[in-house]
N, C-alpha and C positions, 0 to 999 in steps of 0.2 A: 504493499500500499505505500501509494508516494502521494502527497498532498503538493496541491500547486493553488495556485491563483485564486482560479476560481473556487475550488474547493475549502478553502482557507476562508474565500468569501462566505458564502454557505455557511460554513462552521462559526464564525462569527456572530451571523445574525441569529443561529438556534440558539447561542448561551445565549444572547440578549433578549430572545422570546423566552426562553425557559427561566432566565432571573426574573422578567416580568409575570411569568405565570406561578414561578413562589413569593413575587410580593403580594400579587392576589392573593395567595394563599393563604398569606398569616393574616389576613383580614379574610379570611372567610364569614367571619362573625357578621360582616355585612353584608346585605342583602346582594345576593347576583355573582357575587366576588370569589363564591367556590366556582363556578358554574364558568364564566372567564375564567380561569385557571386551568381549567381543565380542556377548554377549548383553543386557549392558546398553547399548553404543553402539547396538544395534537399537532398544531401548525410546528411545533417546534421538533416533533420526532418524523415528520416527513422532510424538514429542513435538515437534520440531522443524520438521514438516512441519505436524504441526495448528496452528500457533500461528502460520506464515506463512500458514496457510490463514486462520483467523480474522484474519488484518489484511488479506487481501484484499477486493477492490471488485467485481472482474469474475469470471464464471463461469468461461471460460478459466485466470485465474489460482489459482481454487481447485479446478478442476478438479488443475490439475499437481500443485500439491501436497498434494491428495490421492493422485495416481499414486506420489509419492516416500515419504508417508506409509506406503503400501502393503509398503515393500519392507521398513520394521521391523514391520508389521503380520503380515504372512506369514512373516516366519522368525523372529522375539524367543520364539514359545509353542516351539518346535519347541527352539530354544535354551535354554530354560528348561529344558523337561527334559532334556535332554543335560547341561547344568551340576549338576542335581539328581542324577543319576546317578554322574556323575563328585565330587561332593563326598559321596557317600556311600559311596564305595570303590567304584562299579560301573565297567564297562567294556562298551561296544557295541559288533560289528564292523562294519568299514567299512563293509561293504553293508547294515547293517541301519539305522548313521546317515545313507548315501545315502537308501532309500528314504523315511525320516521327512521327507525334503527333498521329496519329488515330489508332495504334494498342494499345499505351497507356493508353487511352483514353479509349476505348475497356475492356480492362485489368482492368481499376480500377473501370469503373462501373460494369465489373460482380464481382468484391470485397466486391463493397457495399451493392450487390445483395445475397452477399454467402451465406447468410441465407434462402433464396428462391429457389434459381437454385444450391446452392452447387458448381459452374464451377471452383475457386478456391480451396476453401478446400472444400473435399467431405463431410468431417463429421471432428469435432476439438473436444480437449478433453486435460483437465489437467493431468501433465505426475507427480505424487509425489512419482516416483522412486529415484530418484538425492536429492543430496543436495537443492538444489532448485526448486521450480515448474518451470515447462518451458508446452508451449503450445505445445500438438503434434497436429498433423492432417493426415489425407490422402489427394493426391495431386487430383488436379481432372483436367481437360484439360486444363483450360484457366491456369492452372501452368504453363505448360509445355510451352505456347506459351509465356508467359510471361520470361519463360527461355529462350527462345532461341532465342528470341526478344534484351534481354540483353545481350547476346552474340553475338551476329551478331554485335548492336550498339557496344558496346566498343570491338571488336576485329577491327572494322573499325577504330576506335578511335586511338586504339594504333598503327594499321597499317599508317596510315596518320600524326601519330607525329613522327613513325620512319620514315616517308621517308623525313620528313621534318629535321632531326635529318642526315641521310645523302646526302644531295643535300643543307645542310647550310653551312656557313662559319663555324668559330670557336665562330666567334662570340655568337650564336643562339644554338651551338652543347648543350652545357651543359645546357642548358633547356628544351632543346628537349627530353633529355637521359632522365632526373628527370623524366619529368611527361608521357613520355613515359613507363620509367622503373615501375613507382609509378601503374600505370592503370594495365602494365601487371601482378604486384604481384599479386592487387586486381582482375584480371581477372581469374588468378590460383585459387585463396580462393573459388569462384564463382564456378567454375566447381568441384572443389573437393567437393563442398559444394551439386552439383546437382548429383554427384555421388554416394552420400551416403557415403561418407568420415566420419568415426568417429573418433576422437584420443581419444576422453575422452567416454567410454564404460555407464558410469554412466552418463553421460549427451547427452544422444541421440538424443533428438529434439533440443540441443542449434543451432543458426543460428552460425556457422563456419565463413558464410558469412562476419555479421556484424564485427565479430574479427577482419579483416582486416584493421580496419578504425584506431587503436591505431597507423599499421604501418605508413599507407595511413597518418592520421593526422601528425605523426613523420617527413614525409622526406618532408611532405609539408611545415613544418613548416622548419626544415631545409633552402630547397632551395629558404623559401621566406628573410631569413635572409641572405645566401651565395650568390644567385645570383638573389635578390630583383626581384625574378621571375613574381609577381602579382602587383608590381611595375611598370613592363614596359611593353610595347606594341611589340612585334614580330614583325616586318616588313618584308613583301614576298622580298625574293632578288632573280632576276633572274640576266642572266647571263650581261645585260644589264648594271646593277646600277654596279655590281662588276667590270666592263670592262671601267664604264666610264671616261674618261679624267678629268672633272671634278672636285673638292671633294662635298661631297654630307654626308650632316649631319642631323636626324631627332630629332628632341626633342618634348617630350611629353607635357600634357597640363600643368605639373609645368616646363617646360621649362628647365627639362633632358634632358641630349643626352642618345638618346635608340638609336642611328642605325648610323652609319658611313661605307664609303666603301673606298677600301685599297689608293684612289687619297687624303682623306680626312686626312688618316692618313699618307701620306707624306705632304702634303700641311701644315698641323698643326702642325708636328713635332710629333705626337704621337707612342713611340712603341706598345703599344695596345690600343683598343677601351675604351675610357674611359666611359663607360656604367654605369648610372645611376647618373654620376655627373652631377653637373646645368653647365650650360652653360655658364651663367655668369661666373665661375669661370674658365673654361677651356679658353673661346675665350675674355675675356676680353681684352688681350693684340691686339686683333684682331678688335672686333665691340666694338662701343659707347653702353655703357649697354642698352639705352632706346630702342635701335634699335634691339634687341636680340629676344624679345620676343613681337612684336605688336599686338596690343590687336586683331584686324581684319587686311585683308587687306595685303598689303605687301611692304616691305622696298628694296630698293635698294643703293648701297652705290660703291665708286672706292676707294680702298686702299692702302697707300705705306706702306709694312714688312721689317721691315730690319731684318736676323739672321745673325749671324754667316759671319757677316762683307759685306752682300750681299745682295741688295737691289731688292723684287722684288713687281711688281702692281696686286692686283686681286681683279674682279669685283664679288662683293656680294650682291646674292638676297635671299632674304628672303621671304616666302611667308606663308599663313596659311593654313594648314589644315584642311579637313571639313569633318564629316560623310554627310551621305545619306541624313538626316534632315537639312544640311547645320549650321552645328553647331562645335565650335572649339577644334579641341581634338589634335591640336598642330601645330608646323612649321617644314618645309624644309628648309633648307640652301643649296645654291649651288654656289659654289667658283671658278670660272675661272679664268686661271692663265692668264694675258694679258700683262706678262714683255714682251714680243716682240712685242705686238702692240703694247705698249706706248715707245718702245727703238727707234722702227722707227716713229712715230709721234713725238718724240722729237727732232731726225736724221733732218727729213723733217723740222721743225719748224726750227732748226737750220739752214739749208741749204737754208731756205727763209730770214735768216739775215745773215748768215756769207757769206763772199765774198768767192768764189769760189778758186781764182788762190791764194790768200794772206794770206786765215784763219783767217782773220778782221771780224770785223761786217761790212756788205756793207751799204748802205745808208738807207736802211729801219733801221737794226739794230741799227744804229750810231744813228739816230732820237728817235726810241724808247728808247734806255738807256740815250742820252744826255739830253732826254725832262725831265724824269724822274731825272735827277742829279741838272739842272738847277732849275726847283721848289726846291729841297732839299738844294740847295746855297741860294737862294733867301728868305727861309724860316728858313734857320738858321743863316742867316744875312752875309754869307761869301763871297768872294770873288773868281773867276773862270776867268781862261784866254783861248781861243780858240786858236790853233795856226793851219792856215792851209798851207800845205806842196805840192807844185807841181812840179814834177821833169824837169829840164832844158832841157836835150839832148836824151830825147825818142824816139823820131821822128828819130832824126838821126841815132840810136841806130837801130830801126826797118829797117831801109832802107841800111843800112851798113850791118849789124851784123845779120839782121831776127828778125821776129818777136818772134821767141822760146827763143832769147837773152834779148831780148827786155821785154817781162815776168819775166825773169829771174832777169832784172833789178827790175822790180819794187816787186818784191819778197824780195830783198836784201832792199829796201828803206822801206818796211812793215817790215822786222825780227829787222832793226836795231830800228824801233821807239816802238814795241813791248816788244824788248828789253831795250828802256830807261824809257818810262811811267813804274807810279804804279798801283796796281791791281785797286785802286780808278778811274784813270784816262778811258776817253773813246777814243778807238781808233775805228778811221774808214776810209773805200775807197771809196769816193763819185764818183769813175767810172775812168778809165784810168788810169792817173798818176796825180790823185789829193787824198790827204788823208787829216784829220782833225782828230784834237787831243783836247779837252774838259778837260782842267786841272782844280783839283779844289786845290786851293793855301792855302801853309801853312808858318809858320814861317820858314818850314824847306825846304821847296820848292818853288820857284816863277815860273810861268810859263817862264822867261827870263832864270832860272838858268834850266830847263830842255831844251829849245831850245841851250844854249850853250852845255850842253853833247850829244844833237841830232849831232852837226856839229862835236863836237869832233870825236863823232864815224864814220861819215861819211869819214873825214879825217882820220884815222885811217885805217878804211875800204879801201879806194884808195891806202893809202901807202902799201898795203901787197900786190898788184896788180895780185890779185888772178882771178881778172875779165879782159875780151878784151874791158871794157869801164870804163869810170871812172864817178862817182855819181853826182850829182849837183843837187841840190834842193832848190827852193825860198819859203821861208817864210813870212808868214803874220800873225801879232797876232790882237785880241781885247777882252777887259777887260769886265767881268760882276762885278761892283763894289756893296758893300755891300749898301743895301737900293736904290740902282739902277735898276729899272727891265727893262729888256732888252731880247726879245725874241731868241730864238735859231735861226733863221731865219737872224733875225736883226744881232747876233754877226758872223756867216758865212759869207754875206754880206762882213760888215767891215773888218773882216779877209783877206775875198778875196783882196779887192780893195787893202791892204795893201802889200799882196804877189805880186800883180800883178805891183805895185810900184816898188817895189826891183827886178821883172824882168825883168822891162822896162830899169831900173838902170843898172845892169848887161849887156844886150844889146847897150848900149849907153855908156858902157867902154870900 
């Protein structure tokens, strides 16, 4: 066996194809990668066999390596069609898949019995007329059967890929173009070979089709790094996915982004799909890292995201994608914008805790917040004062001026109280004309000081004369001293009694 320029060139192509097949096999967890690896391996076997055939100098050796080639020749056209269907999101039934291999199996059997029946090569000899010895042969009937079947399978695969390109989004159009284009070039070489085209008369029996593989291998290698073609799993994209309101992100077995939809681009703020990039890099601001790629099952979370000063809420659902054998092959992330729902819920919550008329805490809201403040006061050994306020003349205003004017009087008192207390104080309307304020005392502000300011503001309001009534309020105070535990109910009752005493004193005077 003596290698020459042509055999070495073909051998290099075989090695390159084998490397690509190995790369795809290492990523076989990605959907379609396993089938692609076998398809490329069949081509590598064909190319390797032809390389050794060109390096052989005896007829038995050439025929041996020629039979090895036929294992790849008979299988790779069908494998190419299956890969194209898988790439485009289709799936054939097992029975149909097996039927596609019937003719290749018959052709392979005919090849290995060629010395007996001569169905593929009617006769074979070595042509020594050129610069290197080449295998010459007379074509038998099964040679044309194999050739026609190869044309049909590759043409069907190119058609499927081209349809994929036509109806794909920009996300996979470049990928499909590369694969379909490479297959079309290989198909053109094969048609030229079957038609008897001989660009080199001195190499009449050289297999021109085999020399399409340098171009095939070069383009696939370029696509491998340019589009990360075989590192990614194209997902069949229907109109439903493209128009889905929810954001969708598909991750492969290595937790890298392989697909997204327009809603996903909008939600995550991506200008272009970050295909091939790690999800942990692109989604770390959204989802906690351990939840990004759960080993199995699913994960769900409600997240709050702020961007450009806008706060939005999302429901994120991460589920594991599995193949037909229930093996994990990736993850699906669905992101649903629930901002409107959350705002509505918060509004409902506010309505259940806030008084409709005065927009201060209602009884429930006051007790919820004031209880927390009392616990903090006692834990930090502070003092607090509860001020109980009751309007003196609301019934008279309602009876003489109407309930609408009476409601305005209640609103005026609430506004004065809101404008006087601090943000740390808790104000609430217990009902009717009764208000309470829980004040956390400090060196700068005591309960007495706050009450004095409230009285000053009421006096100033009455002096303006902007209402057909004068505001009058009775107050009572109760203090929670440091180290002296007292419940909120007890504080309210004590302040209520003090307020009632003041109201009685006013009525008697």
